[in-house]
Every structure is written in C-alpha cells, then in structure tokens.
C-alpha positions as CSV (number, residue, x, y, z in Angstrom):
1,K,112.5,112.4,97.0
2,A,111.1,111.0,100.3
3,I,108.5,108.9,98.4
4,E,111.3,107.5,96.2
5,L,113.2,106.4,99.3
6,Q,110.1,105.0,101.1
7,P,107.7,103.8,98.4
8,Q,105.8,101.7,100.9
9,N,105.2,104.6,103.2
10,Y,101.6,105.5,101.9
11,S,101.3,108.4,104.4
12,L,103.9,110.3,102.4
13,Q,101.9,109.9,99.2
14,V,98.7,110.9,101.0
15,A,100.4,114.0,102.4
16,L,101.7,114.9,98.9
17,A,98.2,114.6,97.4
18,R,96.7,116.7,100.2
19,T,99.4,119.4,99.7
20,L,98.8,119.5,96.0
21,D,95.1,119.8,96.7
22,L,95.7,122.7,99.1
23,Q,97.7,124.3,96.3
24,Q,94.8,123.8,93.9
25,R,96.8,121.5,91.7
26,C,93.9,119.2,91.4
27,P,95.0,117.0,88.4
28,E,98.4,116.4,90.1
29,A,96.6,115.5,93.4
30,L,94.4,113.0,91.6
31,D,97.4,111.6,89.7
32,T,99.3,111.0,93.0
33,L,96.3,109.1,94.3
34,R,96.1,107.1,91.1
35,K,99.7,106.0,91.6
36,L,99.0,105.1,95.2
37,E,96.1,103.0,94.2
38,E,98.4,100.8,92.1
39,A,100.5,99.9,95.2
40,G,98.2,97.2,96.6
41,P,94.8,96.7,98.3
42,A,95.6,98.7,101.5
43,A,97.1,101.6,99.4
44,A,94.1,101.5,97.1
45,S,91.7,101.9,100.0
46,Q,93.6,104.9,101.3
47,A,93.7,106.4,97.8
48,Q,89.9,105.9,97.3
49,L,89.2,107.5,100.7
50,Q,91.4,110.5,100.0
51,R,89.9,110.9,96.5
52,G,86.4,110.8,98.0
53,L,87.3,113.5,100.6
54,M,88.9,115.7,97.9
55,L,85.9,115.4,95.6
56,A,83.6,116.3,98.4
57,R,85.7,119.4,99.1
58,W,85.5,120.3,95.4
59,G,81.7,120.1,95.5
60,L,81.6,116.9,93.3
61,Y,79.2,115.1,95.8
62,G,78.0,112.4,93.4
63,Q,81.6,111.3,92.5
64,S,82.6,111.5,96.1
65,A,79.6,109.4,97.2
66,D,80.5,106.8,94.6
67,S,84.0,106.5,95.9
68,L,83.1,106.5,99.5
69,T,80.2,104.0,99.1
70,K,82.5,101.5,97.5
71,L,84.8,101.7,100.6
72,A,81.9,101.6,103.0
73,N,80.5,98.5,101.3
74,A,83.9,96.8,101.5
75,G,83.9,97.4,105.3
76,F,86.5,100.1,105.2
77,G,85.6,103.0,107.4
78,G,88.0,103.2,110.3
79,S,86.9,103.9,113.9
80,S,86.5,107.6,113.6
81,G,83.3,107.6,111.6
82,G,84.8,110.2,109.2
83,L,84.0,108.2,106.1
84,Q,80.3,107.9,107.0
85,L,80.1,111.5,108.0
86,V,81.4,112.8,104.7
87,L,79.3,110.2,102.8
88,G,76.2,111.4,104.7
89,Q,77.0,115.0,103.8
90,D,77.4,114.0,100.2
91,L,74.1,112.3,100.1
92,I,72.4,115.3,101.8
93,Q,73.8,117.6,99.2
94,M,72.5,115.3,96.5
95,G,69.0,115.4,98.1
96,D,68.9,111.9,99.4
97,S,68.3,112.5,103.1
98,S,66.8,109.0,103.8
99,Q,70.0,107.3,102.6
100,A,72.1,109.8,104.4
101,A,70.3,109.0,107.6
102,E,71.0,105.3,107.2
103,V,74.7,106.0,106.7
104,L,75.0,108.4,109.7
105,K,73.3,105.9,112.0
106,Q,76.2,103.6,111.3
107,V,78.7,105.9,113.1
108,P,79.4,104.1,116.4
109,S,79.0,106.0,119.7
110,Y,82.7,105.7,120.5
111,A,83.8,107.3,117.2
112,A,85.5,110.6,117.1
113,D,82.8,112.0,114.7
114,Y,79.8,110.5,116.5
115,I,78.6,113.9,117.8
116,R,78.9,115.6,114.5
117,A,77.1,112.7,112.8
118,Q,74.3,112.8,115.3
119,L,73.9,116.6,115.0
120,L,73.8,116.2,111.2
121,L,71.2,113.4,111.6
122,A,69.1,115.7,113.7
123,S,69.2,118.4,111.1
124,I,67.6,116.1,108.5
125,A,65.1,114.4,110.8
126,P,61.6,114.6,109.4
127,T,59.9,116.2,112.4
128,D,60.8,118.5,115.3
129,D,60.0,115.8,117.8
130,A,62.4,113.4,116.0
131,R,65.1,116.1,116.0
132,L,64.6,116.7,119.8
133,K,64.8,113.0,120.4
134,I,68.2,112.7,118.7
135,I,69.6,115.9,120.4
136,R,68.4,114.9,123.9
137,A,70.0,111.5,123.5
138,L,73.5,113.1,123.2
139,P,75.8,113.2,126.2
140,R,74.8,116.2,128.5
141,N,78.2,117.7,128.5
142,I,78.0,118.5,124.7
143,E,77.5,122.3,124.5
144,Q,76.3,122.2,120.9
145,A,73.4,119.9,121.9
146,F,72.0,122.5,124.2
147,V,72.4,125.2,121.5
148,E,70.7,123.1,118.9
149,E,67.8,122.4,121.3
150,M,67.4,126.1,122.1
151,G,67.4,127.1,118.5
152,L,64.8,124.4,117.7
153,Q,62.6,125.6,120.5
154,M,62.9,129.2,119.3
155,R,62.0,128.2,115.7
156,R,58.9,126.4,117.1
157,G,57.9,129.6,118.9
158,Q,58.5,128.2,122.4
159,P,60.9,130.6,124.1
160,T,60.1,129.3,127.5
161,E,61.2,125.8,126.4
162,A,64.4,127.4,125.0
163,V,65.1,128.9,128.4
164,K,64.6,125.5,130.1
165,A,67.1,124.0,127.6
166,F,69.6,126.7,128.5
167,L,69.5,126.3,132.3
168,P,71.6,123.1,132.5
169,L,74.4,125.0,130.9
170,L,74.6,127.1,134.1
171,D,74.8,124.0,136.4
172,P,78.4,123.8,137.8
173,N,78.1,120.0,138.0
174,A,77.2,119.7,134.3
175,K,80.9,119.5,133.2
176,I,80.4,122.0,130.5
177,K,83.8,123.3,129.3
178,S,82.6,126.8,128.4
179,L,79.4,128.6,127.8
180,P,79.0,129.0,124.0
181,P,78.4,132.7,123.0
182,S,75.5,131.5,120.8
183,A,73.8,129.9,123.7
184,A,74.0,133.1,125.8
185,L,72.6,135.1,122.9
186,L,69.7,132.6,122.3
187,A,69.0,132.6,126.0
188,A,68.7,136.4,126.2
189,Q,66.4,136.4,123.2
190,A,64.3,133.6,124.6
191,M,64.0,135.3,128.0
192,F,63.0,138.5,126.4
193,E,60.4,136.8,124.2
194,S,59.0,134.9,127.2
195,G,58.6,138.1,129.2
196,D,61.6,137.9,131.4
197,K,63.2,141.2,130.4
198,A,65.2,141.4,133.6
199,G,66.7,137.9,133.0
200,A,67.5,138.9,129.4
C-alpha cells in the first residue's frame, strides 16, 4: 500500500525486496526489483545493486559479479565501497583473485568498507610479505590488523614476531577500543611457543 501511495520512493521497494529475500521468497524479491528497474535510471541502478547483493548471498557469484560489474563500470558505487567489496568477494569465490585485487584497491581510504576491503586484499596477496605490507599500512587503532599480523606470524612459525605484533595492543596510548579475545589467545600461544611460559 505504501508503495502505491509513494511510487517514487525507491527505498520502499528496496525494503520490500529485502524483506521478501529474508523470507526466502526469492522470485518475488527479484520481481520487485524488476519493477523498480522500470522506474528510471536512478531506480534501475538501485535495483541492479540490490540484485547483485542478493545473488551474492544466494551463492550465485557469477551472476552477482555480472550485475555489480555493470554498475561499477557505469561509475555507480557510492562512497561506502560496499559494491567493490561484494564484487571482490564474488571474484574470489569464482577463483579470480587478480581481478578481485584490482577491484578491492578501488575502495577509497575514507570509505566505510575500506578496512574490510584491505583485510580481504591482504588475504589474497600472493606472498606473506605482501600480506604484511597491506596489514601494517592500516591505521594502528584497528584491532583486527594486529590479530591478522599475529596469525600470519604464527603460521610462518615466528611466535616471537607474533608477540611483537601483540605488544602495541597493550599500549594505553594506542586508542584501541578493546582487546580482542582472539588476540589474547594468539598472544598466549605465541609466548608459550617462544619459551615465555610465565608470560603465557
């Protein structure tokens, strides 16, 4: 009824499509987006974006990537970096890490999804050194960056380096919001493996 009263309010149609998706009424969700797509260029872009996100959630990465690539090529992406993040995830699932890396590098540093994009980029970097370079370039108040570096050092068999990566989390001037439990667990394991059983 609300859509009938406000046909130009695209957010209502997007909300309806998302609700239908959550209720696993997939054909109806897609049909809602098809109708939205007919309402003009701006509405069509919103419909394509939502379709791409839905297809990704359904595991249809190729179809999602097609939809999102068209939007990205048309310059539609918003300032959050969300489109590039999902497109990058799609491409990784499809086995195209090199193209995914190119897409993820397009997420600007001011974007809401920049940190997530960089961590994803690090996860597909070709070497440990390349991963470390990406992780260490992140703002030093990002807890997950420390956890990722610690985990990487442990996988490399370098527990002492993992402990070094943990120490900045204890610095009261580091502006870390809270100590992630996974960091404390990795630190204890690293200390134990490096011979500091008392510290562990």
